[in-house]
PAVOTI-334569 format. One record per atom (N, C-alpha, C, CB): x, y, z. Coordinates in pm, whole numbers, plus 50000, padded with zeros to 5 digits. Glycine has a CB too. Example, Ala and Ser with C-alpha at 12.3 -4.5 7.8 and 13.67 -1.06 7.14 Angstrom:
BEGIN
513194943150780
512304955050780
513204967050780
511314955350905
512854977550708
513674989450714
512905000350787
514084994050572
end
This chain:
BEGIN
413613922108186
412883911908249
414183902308195
411103908908195
414023888708260
414853875108236
413753868008136
415243864708398
414463862908017
413613849707944
413423840808071
414593839907805
412013835208058
411633827908168
411573809308076
409853836208241
412823802108107
412983791108054
412713777508161
414323792407995
412073765308118
412213755608165
413363745408160
411353752408138
413743740908266
414823732808270
414783719508304
415573737608340
415103707708328
415463696608435
416583700208505
415743682808379
416673696008621
417373695608690
418873684308648
416493693708794
419723685208758
420223672808741
420493661908782
420783673208721
418983660108901
418283654208937
417383649708847
417953659009019
416583658708737
415883654508676
416103644108586
415523662308642
417523648808552
418333643808389
418273627708480
420623653308325
418683629508516
419083613408603
418333605208618
419433612908734
416483607108636
415673603308679
414753599808557
415363611208772
415253612008436
414803605108341
415103597008245
414443609808306
416663597208272
417353588508157
417063568308265
419813596808130
416763571308390
417183559908482
415503551808409
417403565008704
414123560308355
412683553508349
413123546908247
411243561808328
413673542608133
413143536508038
414013525308059
413073543307906
415293526108131
416273515608166
415693504308275
417573523108226
415293511708333
414193505508465
413343495308370
412913520108557
412243502008316
411563500008173
411933487108106
411973511508073
413173487708080
413413474007971
413953463708025
414353475907851
414673470608183
415183458808225
413993449608309
416463462608314
412983454108345
411693451008416
410963435108297
410493469708415
410753445008207
410623436308065
411433421208075
411403446207925
412633426208003
413353416608058
413443405908125
413753419608094
413313409708268
413613399108347
412313393008413
414613403508447
411213402108378
409993399808387
409653404808550
409723384508344
410343413508561
410033418308735
409253430708694
411643423008857
408343428508750
407073438208796
407713454408865
406033428108940
408053451808940
408373464109007
409113476308979
408833461009092
410343471308853
411123478808757
410553484408690
411853473808689
409443479408602
408703488108552
407313496308651
408303480408435
406923494108704
406793505308816
407223517408878
406873501708883
408733510408906
409893523808916
409483533708833
411483520608869
409743528008679
409853537108556
408973546808545
409773530608440
407013542508601
405943547308569
406463556808663
404603540008573
406893553508797
406113563408889
407653574808875
405523555309089
409123570308811
409783584408765
409073591208679
411073583408701
408663584508551
407543597208495
407003600708528
406833598608428
405993598108630
404913607308702
405613615708757
403993601508803
406353613408828
407103623708889
407533637408828
408163617908923
408863634408722
408933643208617
407743651408581
409293636408512
406713648908508
405233654008486
404783661208620
404143640808450
404633656608696
404573666708809
404913674508841
404683665808879
406263671808837
407073683208896
407113693608765
408733677708953
406773692208665
406863702508552
405203709808601
407043693708358
404053702508619
403533711508607
403313717508747
402583708908530
403943712808836
404393721009042
404893735908963
406533709709187
405843733608910
407323741208897
406463755608828
408833731208763
405713751608706
404953762508558
404263770908700
403263751808392
403253761208781
402543765008864
402763775608963
402333756308907
403943770209031
404973780209120
405663794409063
406253771309157
405823791408962
406733802308821
405753809708828
407113796708635
404163805008773
403273817408717
402643830708847
401743808408638
403123821808991
402433828009069
403643838009142
401573817609158
404993836509089
406303840909151
406503852209039
407633828009166
406043854308935
405783861608816
406513877108867
403933861708775
407263883908815
407633896108878
407993906108969
407353898308868
407873890609068
408233897309223
409693895609264
407343889709349
410353889409181
411593890209230
412903893809209
411713883509248
413703895209309
414923903009242
416213897609303
414833919809267
417473900909214
418423894609265
419903909009188
418323874609201
420273913409323
421043921509305
422833917509369
420253933009361
423563919909312
425033922009289
425433928909325
425513923009202
426523933509426
427593937909506
429373935309533
427053935309600
429773945509462
431063941509487
431763948109598
431773942909375
432323946409672
433123954409779
434193965809641
434353939709911
434583956709561
436123966509497
436203959409330
438183961109618
435963964209250
436073956609094
437453954509071
435473965708958
438583954709181
440083953309114
440783945409283
441013974409048
441823934109231
441953929509333
443163924809320
441063922209370
444393926309405
445563918309360
445723901909336
446443921209452
446463894009272
446483876809300
446463875009405
447523868109261
445843868709431
445513859109593
444773867609690
447073854309689
444443878309656
443913887609727
442653883309786
443803898609654
441933889209873
440403883009901
439433897109890
440253874510082
438583892509775
437953899109735
435813894309742
438833900309609
435333902509811
433933898809826
433153901609743
433393902609920
431703895909785
430623902309694
429603899509763
430453897809549
428583907209754
427053902509809
426293901109752
426403908109879
425643893909734
424033892509660
422793890009718
423943882409575
422453898809736
421013895409785
419823895509676
420633906009896
418553889109772
417803885109690
416443889509761
418063870809656
415263894409701
414503901209773
412883899409717
415093915509772
411893899409772
410413897709727
409603907309742
409783888309784
408833910709630
407873922009662
406183917109629
408373936209559
406173907309698
404553901109675
404683889309773
404063895009493
403733883109756
403233868109837
403483859209785
401943864709865
404213861909653
405063848509656
406243842009729
405463847809559
406633848809833
407903851809879
408003836809968
408003868009970
406613835009965
406903813910066
407183808809995
405743801910138
407183810409845
406993799409771
409093794709777
406003804709585
409883781009746
411043776409799
411523777809658
411113762009882
412493786109710
413513795509549
414973787609530
414143817809595
415743789709454
417263784709491
417483796009386
417953766009463
418833798309459
419753808109384
421283798809342
420093823109501
421573804309185
421953798309135
423903799909248
421453802208974
424623790709214
426033791709300
427023800209205
426773775009336
427253812609279
428053823609201
429763816409123
428413838009343
429933807909199
431393798709199
431603794809057
431363783609298
430333792709054
430373784708871
430263793608799
429153773908809
429953803608812
429103821108695
430243828908639
428053837308814
432173825508706
432953834208636
433213828408548
433943839408684
433603836408450
434583831508324
435383841908274
433783825908198
436413843008230
437443851308154
436473864308070
438393839608032
436503872808094
436303884407997
436583881907827
437323896008049
437433871807801
437783868707684
437233856907615
438953868207688
437443852307713
436433838907648
434793839507625
436553825907755
434473826707522
433403831807456
432223820707557
433543829907260
431043828007615
430573818907690
429583802707665
429993827507755
429813795907712
429493784607742
428233786407695
429713780307871
427993769207699
426593763407757
426493768707927
426603743807744
425553772407999
425023768508141
425083754408161
423563772808166
425483757308319
425563745308385
423953741808430
426653746808512
423213729208443
421943727608504
422133729008617
421263717008486
420713736308680
420803735808798
420903723808937
420013741908796
421963724008988
422133710209060
421943716909212
423843701209027
420743707809273
419993704909391
420893707009523
419443690209380
422613699109504
423073697509578
424383709409599
423153685009565
423923722209508
424893729209484
424623745409438
425563721309393
423073744409525
422413759109493
422223764909625
420923759009410
421643776309635
421803785309784
420173784909791
422723804909780
419433784609884
418113775909930
417543788909976
418253761810060
416403801009913
416363810310010
415123807910081
416493823709958
415323813010188
414303808410270
412903819910299
415093804510407
411793816510333
410733820910303
410923835910314
409733815010379
410473846110268
410213856510319
409473866810293
410943859410333
408623878410396
407793884310363
407703901510245
407453883910487
407293904510201
407003912410110
408003922610143
405593916210104
408983928810061
409783939310075
411043935810185
408853951310116
411513920910200
412483920110301
413363914410160
412163909510463
414693913710230
415843904710135
416703896110196
416823913210059
417113889910125
418093878210245
419303884410190
418053856610225
420043883610179
422113890110184
422673873710221
422803907010385
423703869510088
424773862410066
425763869110066
424753855909971
426893860710118
428233864810101
428983856910000
428903864310227
429733857509925
430983850709815
432493855909801
430483852609661
432933847909741
434243851609766
434583855109604
435203839109848
434723863209567
435513861909368
436583860409323
435533872409278
436703850609258
438433846709245
439393856709215
438753836809132
440353854209236
441883860409255
442583853509288
442173869809334
442523838109229
443653828409173
445213831309094
442913821109078
444133838409037
444773840008881
444783851808800
444123831508792
445853858208771
445323868908687
444833873408582
445723873408680
444173886808565
443063883408440
441723891908514
442683862308412
441023899708383
439883898708388
438373888808398
440023903008328
437723887008481
437033878908488
435143882208517
437813872108580
434263877608453
432663883708437
432173877608515
431793882608311
431173874608594
429723870908633
429033867908562
429053878108683
428583856108511
427363855708441
426193857708523
427243843708374
425123867508449
423933869408539
424013853908598
422333874508453
423313856408771
423203848708855
421553848008821
423843853008993
421393833908832
419503831608779
419103826308892
418973819508636
417683826108917
417053827109041
416003810309012
416083845309059
415873803609064
415193791508977
413673790309063
416303774308985
412793788509025
411763781709075
411443767709079
410973786009030
411893754809157
411863746409105
411063733909205
413143745809056
410383720709152
409343717009236
409103710209348
408793713109186
408763700809439
409233698809542
410003687709516
408393698309636
410543678009429
411363672909435
413013672009357
410693666309436
412483687409331
414163688609268
414143684609122
415373677109350
413513676209074
413473676408909
413373681408793
413023673108880
412343694208824
412303701708698
412303719808798
410523695808577
412553732308717
413123741708740
412193748808646
414563741308729
411823766608696
411843777708596
412883785608630
410613785808589
413203794608556
413853804308568
412833822808572
414873800608445
413083819608708
412173832108774
412573847208699
412553833408961
414283846508754
414723859608712
416273861508698
414193869608810
416823866408680
418323866308639
418913879408701
418533866008467
420693884008791
420883893708846
421543899108741
421403893008965
422113908008710
423243918408680
424463910708672
423413930108790
425223917908554
426433909108571
427483918708613
426873900708436
428503910908648
429653919608735
430923914808680
429653917008911
432363925208712
433603919708632
434373923708731
434023925208480
435313918608756
436443919908874
437853918108761
436283904409025
438903930108792
439853928908759
441323925308864
439733938908693
441673914508808
443323906808908
443913910408864
443963892908928
444653917808896
446233922708855
447183918408954
446433939108844
448373918008924
449513910908965
450353919309102
450493909408823
451033914609239
451503924309277
452113933409202
452053921609350
452403942409197
453623953809141
454923951809174
453453967909193
455903945609118
457213945109142
458183955009137
457573937609080
458433962709261
459403974809251
460693970509176
459803980509401
461603977609087
463103974109039
463803993409035
463013963208830
465163991109096
465653999809068
465914007508957
466223997809104
465694021508868
465894023708798
466234044608791
464984014908741
467044044908728
467514061908731
466184071308714
468684066108585
465924078408772
465124089208759
464774090408610
465794101508816
465464094908531
465734099808348
464774086108308
467994099008259
465074075308318
464494065508260
462934065408290
465184053708299
463264067108414
461274065408421
460844078208421
460414057608578
461114087708405
460834103908322
460524106608251
461374111308288
461144098408138
461194096507991
461894111107920
459524093307934
461314110207828
461314122507744
460524126507706
461814123407659
460294144607656
459264149407627
458804144207473
459434163307649
457874144507420
456974149507312
455984144607278
457414150407214
455224148207143
453884150207123
453674132207121
453444161006971
452444132407123
451684119507141
451814110906983
449904123707187
451774118506882
451474114106738
453004119006684
449924122506655
453724120106782
455264120506701
455834112406592
456244118106787
456864113606518
457034102906404
457974097706492
457524106806238
458644085806431
459434081306580
460574079406517
458924067106677
462004081606604
462354085806620
463844072006628
461594094406689
465144075506567
466364065306549
467074059006681
467524073006470
467434052606738
467924047006808
469274059406900
468274034206719
469744065106859
470864075306905
470304092906921
472174074106776
469314090906793
468604106006817
467954110906954
467404107306720
467714127306939
467054130207008
466234138706957
467544132407093
464914138807024
464024148107020
463594159707036
463624146107046
464044173207000
464004181607099
462014191207064
465774192907079
461934191007193
460364197507155
460134209107146
459374195107236
458934213707055
458774222106975
458574235107082
457654217906874
457954232607140
456924240907214
458274245807331
455244230207287
457434257807360
458754268307500
457764264807645
458884295407468
458864267107770
457774265007835
457894277407929
457694250607899
457834273608070
458604287808153
460564284608144
457894287608380
460244301508104
461984307908099
462974302708241
461924328908109
463384295708279
464164288508362
466104292108447
464084277008265
466824294208332
467684305308327
468774303908186
468504305708479
469514303308205
471114305108152
471884292608144
472004314408251
472264285008040
473334274408033
473724273007897
472894260908087
474934263407903
475664263207840
475214258707692
476464257607904
475864262607605
475094255607419
475534241907426
475924263607230
474854229507366
475134219407336
474604220007204
474794210207421
475604212107120
475104209506999
473674203906981
475964201606945
472744209806909
471834203906837
470534213106907
471864186406851
471174218307006
469934234007017
469624241606877
470714249007125
468264252706936
467814257106815
468574271006863
466044256306776
469314276506728
469804288806732
469234303506801
469924290006615
468144300206792
466994313306785
467344316306975
464684306506727
467784299607019
467944305907160
469334306707262
466984298707236
469844317207149
471334320807156
471074330607248
472164325707021
471804330007339
472084346307471
473054356707417
473024341507651
472924362707284
474134366507216
475064375707319
473734374707079
474434381607485
475024392907544
476274380807595
473944403407673
476044374607656
476604362107674
478314356607659
475824355807584
477714358207530
478784353507385
480154369807388
477264353707162
479034379607397
479944390007404
480594400507556
479234398107309
480694392407659
480834393607785
481674384407787
479784393107870
481564371107795
482524357407831
482844351907729
481954346307911
482874356407628
483524348907454
482724333807487
485994345907430
481644328407508
481254316607511
479954313807458
481364312907625
479374305807371
477754305407347
476884304607483
477344291607253
475904306907493
475044303007576
473794305607558
475314306307673
472834293407572
471364293907568
470484297607625
470984287207564
468854300707646
468584307407764
467514292307745
468054327107775
467044291307859
467154273507901
465374275807940
468634266708087
464524267407912
463084271607926
462424253507997
462294278407726
461864257308033
461254241208175
460104233508032
459544250808413
460524221807989
459864218707880
458184215307981
460794204207781
457084222507889
455994223307896
455414207807829
455654236707834
455374202707788
455094190907684
454504176707794
456864186507583
454254166307774
454514158707843
455494149507841
453754155507854
455864146107923
457184127607857
456504118307886
458974121707948
457054110507789
456604096907769
457244086207779
456224095507674
456924071307815
457894060207882
457264049207796
457804057408068
457834040407712
456854033007664
457844017607756
456594034607457
457044010207744
457063996207872
456833982607790
455523997208008
457833980407757
456803966507648
457003955207727
457453961207460
456423946407753
455983936507841
456713925807734
454163935507880
457503914207748
458003904807675
457473891707738
459473906207666
456213889207643
455493875807663
455473871007516
453883877007736
456613865407533
456733854807374
457103838307454
458613861807227
456583831907358
456303819107446
457953813707487
455293805607342
458953819707464
460263809307515
460663812407646
461673810607425
459893822107733
459923825907862
458913818307946
459743839907870
458213812007862
457103804707968
456083813008026
457793798608095
454683807708095
453563811108210
454563819208288
452773796908306
455383813408427
455943816008515
456603830708504
456663805708533
456953828708373
458033842808347
456883851908289
459613840408213
456333848708239
454913859608166
454583869708273
453163850108131
454253860008365
453603869108522
454373873808607
452803861408625
455623867708572
457003876708693
457373891108605
459073864408713
457193891808443
457873905808381
456453910608393
458763906508206
454723906408361
453573916108356
453773923008519
451873907108321
453933916308639
454143918808782
455693928708779
454253901908875
456263930108714
457323941408695
457003948008626
458483939508658
456573951108486
455303961408420
455173964908480
454153960508370
454353959708597
453793972908691
453613976908770
453193976808700
455233976208819
456053979108948
456413998508847
457953962808989
457073989908709
457934005008669
456584015808596
459544000808513
455584007908520
454484019808502
454354025408593
453244017508468
453924024308734
453224029208888
454444040408899
453134014609049
455814034908891
456534045908923
456634055108809
457794042108969
456584052508672
456984061308568
455314074408581
457264049508386
454574065808616
453154077908601
453154085208775
451034066408558
454244080808822
454164088209005
455044100808937
455284076609188
456204099308881
456874107008799
456374119508682
457444097708745
455104115508680
454144125108573
453934120108385
455064142308573
454744111708366
455094106008224
453714095808236
456924097008205
453794095108091
452924091908005
453204078407970
452894100707902
452714068908017
453444051308031
452374043707907
453114041008248
453714044607801
452604040007647
453344023407698
453204049707405
452264015807730
452494000207726
451963990807612
451883994807845
453063983107628
453383980207475
453453960207545
455423991407386
453163953007447
453733940007437
454613936507357
453003932307420
455003921107326
455443918607235
454633910007179
456503916207246
453723907107178
452243901907074
451303913506965
450883896507203
452163927707046
451273936906968
450563949206969
450583932206950
450633943507169
449233951407214
450173967107252
448173941907389
448933978907249
449803988707225
448283998107328
450403992407020
448454003907454
448174014207516
448534023207568
447824013007559
448264033807566
449064048507591
448004053707742
448874062407409
448754054407888
448184056108024
448734071708070
448754042608134
447934076708054
448524091308138
448314095208301
447784104208065
449454102108345
449604102708500
447764110708497
451394115208576
447274110008650
446624111908663
446064110608769
446424110208602
444714112008885
443914101709009
443544088208923
442164109809085
443604086808789
442744071308789
443964062808688
440684072208690
445274070208671
446144063908578
446654052608598
447054070308553
446924052108773
447134037408865
446414029308817
446794036809015
445074029108826
444404018108764
443974016008682
443794014608793
443984025708594
444014017808415
445174015108430
443754027008253
446314017408484
447464005508430
447333991708441
448704006508495
447293992908575
446863983508668
445563970508563
446053994808816
444533978008531
443633969508459
443913965708345
442563973908446
444763973408270
445253968508133
446503959308151
445643981108037
446943961008267
448223945408316
447423935008317
449103944508493
445953934508367
445413923808432
444943917308288
444223927408555
444433929108202
443793925308081
444943913607959
443353942208009
446253919407980
447053911307878
447123899507872
448133913207875
446563893107730
446283877507767
447863871007710
444593869607665
448483860407808
450033856307760
449123838907763
451903861207911
447983838307699
447863824407648
448623815907561
446933824007599
449283824207485
450413814407383
451423813707492
451173822407214
451463819407589
453103818007664
453123803007713
453403829907823
452003793307734
452243783507800
452763773507679
451023779807887
453693765807739
454213753807625
454483744607708
455563756207525
454013734007696
454853722607790
456243721007818
454683710907743
456033717607942
457653712108014
458163706007885
457633698008166
459403713707900
460483703707799
460453712007686
459973686207751
459643721207638
459783730407533
460023738907521
459263732307485
461313745607543
461563757507518
462203762807378
462253760307617
461773770707323
462443776807222
463953783407290
461383788207157
465163780907213
466433779307253
466983792407148
467063762207229
466393793307062
466743802006920
465973814806915
466323793706776
466973823406913
465953838806889
465713837206736
466903857206928
464173846006781
463193843406646
463943855906570
461123845406670
463343854906471
463673867006367
462753876906398
463543863506207
463313886206392
462333902106414
461263909306299
463523915206431
460443903506317
459353906706273
458003917106221
459293902706316
457083917006156
456963938406170
456393940906282
455823949006050
455603930606353
455613936706534
456523942906584
455603927206641
457603937006594
459173936806676
459633952406660
460563924706589
459013954606473
459703969506420
458553979506454
460113970506230
457473973206511
456333984906510
456533988106691
454343977806446
457433982006739
457903987706940
458673993806925
458523978107072
459223999206794
459804014106842
459134025506916
460164020806734
459634033707013
459454037407047
458894051606979
460084033607106
457694056806974
457304071406893
458224077306934
455964080006917
457974082807080
458584089907153
459224086107287
457874098207162
460454093007314
460704088707465
461264076107498
459524088607538
461634070507625
462724063407654
461854049607643
463524067707801
462264033207550
462024028207593
462384013507674
461554031207543
461854009507782
462163999307872
461863986107849
461674001807979
463043975707821
461843961007749
462093955707887
462433946807575
460533947407966
460723938608101
461163930308046
459673934008194
462223920308028
462173901208060
462683897408127
462543891407983
462773883608110
463523880608229
464953874708178
462683869808324
465993866008200
467133864008196
467293860908071
467563856408281
466253842708056
466353836907962
466003844907846
465753826807979
464593856907842
464433863607728
465273873207706
463323868107717
466163877807802
467373883807747
468633882507668
467693886307812
468653866107660
469483861107604
468883858807443
469893849807687
467553852707461
467273856707302
466693867807287
466443847907225
466923883107247
466193893607226
466283892407091
466563906107287
465943894907005
466183898306909
466733914906832
465253893406885
467643919006775
468023927106764
467313937706700
468863924206736
466383934106682
465183953306701
464833958206802
463603954806652
465373949506893
465003959307066
466733961207121
463743945307236
467313961707014
469163968707066
468863980607139
470433975106915
468233989207104
468194006607144
467224008507250
467654017507010
466683996707304
466153994507425
466673995507557
465823984907419
466553998607658
467073996507796
466213985107840
466964009807896
467053974007921
466563959907929
466513966308131
468003942607848
465293958708163
464843954308314
464723943108261
463533960308403
465363936108402
465273918408422
464763916808509
466373909208439
462913908808519
462473908708615
462643898308672
461553911808612
462683902008850
463593888708967
462453877108926
463623893009205
end
C-alpha cells in the first residue's frame, strides 16, 4: 500500500507564488483587480485541496499500476520497450487520474534517489475513464543511450483537482531494473589464452613464470613424453624398459579452467577509452565462457567477480560489465595523465589466483602500464 501524500503541482506552486505578489502589487499601485486576482488564486488552491481530498477518498484502494518489461537486458542504443497498465476495480474509475511520466523516473542503480519532481500537468499521461476491471495500457521506451544499470522508481498515480493545482498520490507501481551493456567487441586470441589454465577457485597466487599442475586426475587419455615438472608417480616404466625414454601417463583435466580478464578503467584513458575497453572485455569474456572456462572479471579499480560457464553465464557476464562504474575515468579535456602511476596495493591484488591473465586496455593505456602487470597478456581494444 502506497503512502498517500498531498502535494502541489507545478501549476499550483506558480499560482500560490503569484498570489502574494499580486496582492502586494495591488496595494502599492492601488489596483483592486490585482488584489482580487490574489484572492481568486488562493481560493482556487483551497478549493482544489478540498476537491482532490474528496476524490482521493472515493478512489481509495481501487487503482492498480503494473509494469512489464519486454526484457531486462539490452545493448547500448538498442530498443527496449516497457508496458505500463493502469486498472480500476471499483466505481471510481471515472475520476480523472494522472500517471507519472516514466521518462523522469529512471535513475542509475548506484545513485542515491533524490527528491521526486512535482507532478506537472503538461508531462503526465491522463488516464481515460475506466469501467471496473478494465485496464488502460501505455507503452514507453526504457533508457538505453548509455551503459549502466538503471532502476525505475515506483510510478505514482495522482488524483488531481479540476484545475490541476493540487494532487494526491493514489498508489504507486512496482520498481523495475534494466541492464544496458555494451555491444561485445570480438578480438582474435589463441584458444590457449581463452581456455586458460586449470586450477581450484581458492588456489594460492602463482608467480609470473611458474605453472601450476592440477592435483586431481581426470580420464586416462594416453601416453606422452615426460616434461620436466610432471609428477614422478605418473611415469610409465614399461616404456622406459622398451624404448629407453621416459614416458608418462596423461589424463584429461577434470578441473575448471580459469581466465582472468582485467578491464583497464584508469582515468588516463578517458571515458571513451573505458567504454571501448569494456566492450572488448565483454567480447573476450563471452569467447572464454563458450570454451567452458571460468571468467574472473576484474578492474583496475579493484572490483572482482568470478563467472562460471553455463546457461546463464553470458547474461551474468554482460550484467557485470554493465554494472562497472567508470565515473572516475572522465577527466576534463586536455588533462590526461602521461606518467604511469606507481603500482599500488590494488595492482598487486590483481595477480591471477590461477589461470591466464588478459589485460584489456587501449594503446595509450598500454604505454603507461604499471610494471605490476608485466606478466599479463595485453589485449588492445580497437
